[in-house]
N, C-alpha and C positions, 0 to 999 in steps of 0.2 A: 493735461488729464480733463476727460468731461468730466460736469455734474454729474453725480449719481452715480459715479465707478469708482472705484477704488484700484491703485495700481501701485507696485511699491517694485525698488530694484531691478527695472527694467524687465520684471515678469509678465505674465498675461493679466489681462485687466477684466474684472469681472464686477457686475454690476449688484448693488445692495439687494438684497432680498427683501419685501416688505414684511410686516411682522404678520406673526402667524395668528390666526382667530383662536379661539379655545375649541371650536368644532374641526379646527384643521388639525389642531395638537391630537384633539383625540382621535381623529382618523388615523395618524401619523402611529399611531400605538397600537402595535396590534395582539391579541390576546387567542389564546388557543383552549378549546375546551378538551378536558384530556379524557373524556368519556369518549367522544364522538372524531375527537382528530382534527374538528374543523377551525379555520383561523379565521378569524373575523376582526374587524377595526373596533378600539373601546367605545366607540359612539353609540354601537348600536347592543352594547355588551349586555344591558337589559332587557333588549325583546329576546334575547336568546336565552336568559335563564329562565328553568323552568316554573310553571307558574304552581303557587301552594306552598313553595320551599322559601323559609325564612329565619333569621335569627329567631331564637326563642325567646319569649316576652320578657324574661328576666335579662337576657343578653341587652335586649334592646333597649331595655331600662338604665343599666348599668351605663351602657355607651353612651345614652341620651345625658345622663349626671355627669358623667366623666369627659362629657365633649369631645367624645371620640365618635361621633356619629358620621358618614360618609359624607364628605363635604365641607364640614365643621374646621376640620385645618386649612383647607383651603380657603376659606372666609378669614379664617385669623391670618393668613399669609398675606393674602391682600390688603387689609387692614393696616397692617405691620409695614407694608411696603408705600402705601398710600401716606401714611403720617411721616415717614422717613424722607419722602420724596424719590422713593425708587422707581427708575425706568419700566415701562410698561414690558419692554421687550426682554428684559432681564425677571421679568417676573414670570413672563410665559417660559421661559427657558427653564425655571425653578421646576415650575408645575409640570412641564414634561418630564423633566428629571425623577420628577418625586414618583409618575405615574410609572414610570420604566424601573424604578428601584423597587415598587410594590410587587407589580407583578414577579418580577423577578424573584424576589423574596417569596412569594407567594407558591411559584413554580418549586421551589427549591424544598420547601418544608410540609406544603399543604394537602401532598398528592402522592400515591406510590405508584409506579410502572412496574408491570409483572416481570418484564424483564431482567428488572433490576433488582427486584425485592422478592422476588417468589418465582422459587423453582419447583416446587412440589403443588400439585394441582389434580384434586379427584374429587367426584360424586360420590357420598354414600348415601346410601337409597335407604328412605324410612319413611313410612306412612304415605307412600307413594309422591314423596316431595324428594327432590336430590339438594345435599347440603355442599357448597362450595368451598373449600377447602385449599388453603396455601399455606407455604411456610416463607421463612426468611432467606435469600439465597444461600449464606454460609452456614445455615443450619442442617447439618447432615444426618440429624438422629440420634438417639432412636425417638420416636414420635409418641407423644401421648394421647394426642385428640385426632388420629388421623382415621379411626374408625367412628368418629362422633354421628351420631343420627337423630335426626327429628323424632321426637316420641308423640309430642302433643301441642296443638294450636290452639291456644286461648283466645284468639283476635276473635272482632265483635262486639265486645262489651264497651271500651273505651273510646270515646269521640276524639279522635286527635291524640296528639302525641301524649307518650307515656315517660314522665320524669324522672320517677323514683319507685324501686319496689324492693319489699325488706322482707326477709323470712323472719319468723317468730324463733325464738331461740330455742325451741323444741324441735323447729323443722318442719313442721305439720301443716302451717298456716303461711300464707303469703299474702302481702298488702302491696297493692299497685294504687298508684294514682299519677294526675298529670295534669292536661290542659282543659278535661272538661270538670275537675274540681270533686268528681267523686273518687270516695276512699273506697277501694273494693278489696274483700279479702276472701282468698281462694283457699280451698281444705282439701286436704290429702282424699283420695276415696277411702282408703283404709280407716280414716277417722271422721268420714262423714258423718256417719251415723251417730257415732258418738255426741258430736256437735250440735247436731239439730237436735237431739233428745233434750239437751242442756238447755239450749235458747229456749224451747218448748216448756222448760220446767220453770226456769226463772222468768219468762215472759207470765206467766200464771201468779206467780209468788210476787212478782215486781220487785223484784231484788236481784245483783249479781251475786255471784260465790266468792268466798275467799280465793284468790291465787295459788296457795300451796295444795287446797286439797283439790282446785282442778287440775294441776300439773300434774300430780298422782292419781287421778284418773286418766286422765289421757295415756299416761305410759301404760298402765294396764288395759285400756282399751285397745290401743294400736296394736300392740305384741300381741295381744289374744284372740283378736275378732277381726272380721273384716266387714266390710259395709256388704247390706243385702240389699244393695242397689242392682237392679237387672243389669244396667251397663258395666257392672264391674269385670264382666267378660272380655270389655275393651281392651283392656291392661294399660289403658291410660291413668298415670299419676294424679291427676288433680281431676276434681267434680269438673263438667263442662259449664258450669255456670258459678259464680260467685256465693258461698256461704251467706254473705251479706253487704250490703252498698250504703255506704254511709254518706249524708247528704248535708250540707250546712254552708261549705265553703262558699264563697262568692266569686273566685279567683283561681289560678294555676296552685295547685299544690305542689311544692318544691322537695319536701321530706318527709321522713317518717320512721318512727322509732317505737320498737315493743320494749316492754319489760317482762322479765321473768316471770310476772303474775298475769300475762297475757291483756294487759293494758296497753293501747297503741295512740301514739301520739302523730297527729298530721299540722304541718306548718304552711302557709299559704302565703300568697301575693296579696291578699285582702287584708292581710296584718294580724293575722290572729294563728295561734294554735289552740288546736281542739282536742281533747281526750275523749276516747271511745274503748268501750271495752266489750270484748267478742260476747258474752250475754246480754248485751242491752243494744235496742236499734238507734237508740237516740244520743246526741251527744251529753258527755257527762258535766264537763266544764269547758269553759272558753278563756283563755288566758290574750287579753289585747295586747298589744303593740301600739308603736307610734311609726312601724315603715315595714317594710316586707320581710317576712320571717324565713330566710334563708336555710337555716341548720337546728335540728333539734338531736337531743340525745338524753336518753334516760341515763340515771347514774347507775352506773354497774353493779354496784353494791348494795344502793338503797333507793329503790324504785319510788320513794315518797318525791325526790327530786330529781328534776331535768333542767338542762341547759339550753338554752336558745341563743341564737347568733342572728343579728339582724343589721340590715342596711343603716339604721342609724348609728352605727358602730359602738352598740352596746354587747356586753354579753352577760346573760341574764342567768343565775341559776335559782329556780323556781321552788317553791315550799308548795306542792299540790294540796295536800288535806288545808292547809293554811289558803290557799288560792290566793299568794303575793309572793313577789320577789323576795327571796331569802338574803343573795348578795348580788351585786352588779358590779362590773368596772367597763370603762371605755378605753376605746382603741388612743393610743396616744401617740407623739412622735410624728416625723416628716412622713409624708405619704397619705395614702387614701385611708379613709376609716370606716371603708364599706366591709363588712363581714360576709363573704360568701360562702362559708364554710366551718362547721365545729365539730367537736367531738371530746371525748373522755381519753386519756392515755393513763399507761401506769396503775391500772386497776382502778381509775375512779382519782389518781392521786392527783393528778393535774388536769386540768382544762385546756385546751389549745384551740385557737381562732384563726382562720386562715382568709385572709385580706382580699381585695379586688387587684392589690399593687404585688401581690406574690410574698407576701410574708406569712410566716407560722409565728402567733404570739402566744407563748405559754403562761399558764397562771395556774398557783398553788389553790387547789380546789377548797380547800377549807376554808380560806377567807376572800378567795378570789383574789390572790395577790399576785401584782405581775413577778413573773420569775426570768424569763429570757424569752428572745426571739430568733428565727432562722429566718434569712432571705433564701426564698427559690427561686434559683436562676440558673445559668450557666455556670461551667467551673470557674472562668475567669471573672464571673461577673460584671462582663461589658455589656450586656442587655438588659433593661429593666425587668424586675417582674411581672410574669403575668398573672390571670386570675386563679384563686387556690378552687378547686372546683369539688375537692374531697379529701376529707382526712379520715384514714384508717389504721386503728393499732394492730399489731401482729401478734395474737392470742399465745401468751405464754412467753414475749420475749421483749424486752424494750428497744422495741424498735416501731416506726410509724410509716404508713404508707400517704403520699401525698400525690394528688393527682392537679396538675395545673395545666392552662391554656396554652402553652409551648408545644403541647403533644407528647409530653413528658410524664412518666410515672416515676417517681422515686423512692427509693426508701432510707428514711435517717436512725440512724443509732442514737437512741435519747441520751446516752450516758454521757456523750460529748457533741452531740447534734451534727455529728459529721456523717455525709452521705455514703451509705453502705453500697447502693448502686443507683444506677438509672435503667429506665426500661425505656426503649422506643420500639416503635412500629405503628402505635394507634393514630388516628388523626383527632385533636382534640382542641382546636384553635378559637371556639366562640361558646360551647356548648356547656352544660354544667355535668356533663358526664365525669364519672367516678370510678376509679378502679376499686377493685376488694380481693379478699383472699380467698380461698378454698376452705374446707371445714377443718383442714390439718396443718394450714398454714404452708402447704407445700407448693400451689400455682397462684398465679394474681390473674386474674380477668378484668378487661374492660372493654368497654363499647366503642365506637368508632362513627365518625362523621363518614367514613366511606364504606359503610354497611355492612362492616364485618365486625365481628366479636375477636378479640387478641387476648392469648393466653400466654404466659411466662411461668417457667421455675422461678420461685422466688430466689432459690439460691442453685444457679445452674453450675454444671462442672467446672471448675476453676482453668482446668487445662485447655479448655475451649475457649477461654475467652481472650482477648489480644492480650498481650504482654504489657503494652502502654498504656491501654486503659480496662484494667479487669473492674473497674467499678460500672462497668456497662453493658448491658444484656441487652441486644436486639435478636436475640435467639427466639422468634415469637413464632407460635403456632396461630392460625387465624382460620375461620369458617363463617359461613352464614348461609340463611334462607329468606333475609330480610331485602326489601326492595328500598328502604331508607335509610336512613342514619340510624345506630344501634343508640338508643337515649341511656340504657342500664342494663347490666350485665351482671347477674348474681350467681355463686355456686349455692346449693343447696346445702344447709348445717349439716344435715345427717342423709347422704345419699342411700345408706342402707333400707332406710324405710320411706324413700321416697318412692321407689320404684320398684313395685314387687310383680316379678314378669317371670321370675324362673331364672334369671338371668346366671351364669357360671362365675361372674366377677363384676361385681357393680363397679365402674371406674366412679366417674363424677357425673353431678347433674348439675347442667346449667341452664338459667331462664333468662331469656333476652327481651327486651322490649324495645320499638322504637319511635320512629316521629311520626308514624302512622297510625298509631294505638295497637299493632300487633304484639301478641306476646307469645313466644315460643318455645317449648322446654326441649332440650337437647341431653340426650345421654351416651355413656361411653360403656362399653361391656359385650360381652359375646354371649347370645343365645345358646343354650344346653340343646 
């Protein structure tokens, strides 16, 4: 047998192939663009990615802090092999296998194909723009959002992505913010005149009104009168420009929360929470933290207090009048201590924090004492938990909606912390996208990285669910007019007063925002 050749058992003799270089490995791994169907080697993948598209800054920061930036795992693998004396050939083989495994996994859960998952596709005309609509392949109807229409486009104000939107409790004000760090408040056309007069009045007096009297006046105003604005004939639900724009944050705004008395909280990557009121232009108070503040929530029964969750691993209950922390607790145990979501549940009796490694940790609000925790992951618990991006209580029920970066939305029963249902369809692998309920709790809406808005029935007909998995709901409806990932989508709390256009039956109103700063208002219903 010649040197450099291997033979055995009298079989054919073959030459030993030289070890592959890193570039050769990347050349051999092929990647497919699911939008264009183009296939190309991994070595030029970076050149094929559209410019201007990247992870949101919070996700980038989290990946950097948890040592999961692309390339970091390969560096760790090389260091480990060098220390243990591993062969270069074996290292290259493992890197090649890892690349293939990564893209195989990504191809399975990070995209949809129309043939497999969407059977209904229509275009609903509204305001001269078409709405793309699709449903899951086995959703045979009836459909609730098939006649969804685009009613208004509020784009052009925000520069960059809109990360968060929040309706006031009365449903007449909508706060939006994101990458440009400006908090904007939009007002319904029917309530605009009242709010403008209120602002003018209290700017002259130099004070802001009490919340209770303001709530009562707004209720009377919006039900008995309309704005005298000449643009009222356009039948657009919101005024075309924000009622007010709040400046003060110096980095991306990540969360917003309204009190019942029209105070507004905003949290940011500048490590602060700021307090605003609709009657004032300036910030009323700034609550300093030591790290990014990813989540905030007013106490549902006493808006003198609010909850904040931060990447420093601390959950804080703030006393607003005293301008200090009343109670705090720190994430403990094995795993990540980064808090990425937080909220109240059980009407304020419990506070819950979501972590980067997929845990929901519950605390008794009265003393912020540890209560219990739930691991948000697959049924068999084989995979590690993924980042919790949203926590939302179901009104009137002991249930909690949890959104996570495994592209799943889960509904938990707080009585025994069992999973009631898992909702599939949307794509949420790295974003801070969160799902939320409709005003009556009948539907769930969520943005998606594939540019669509997804809607599920909270309690789907059990007879239509698989007998094997009755806790899984992939009977979604989805629609879009967006050309970028939908970063936030919310139902209007009171749809009957949001659209005043002579509809025979006002169904639901959904407002959605995307990565490019576009904000669009969608409505269902039939014109008389």
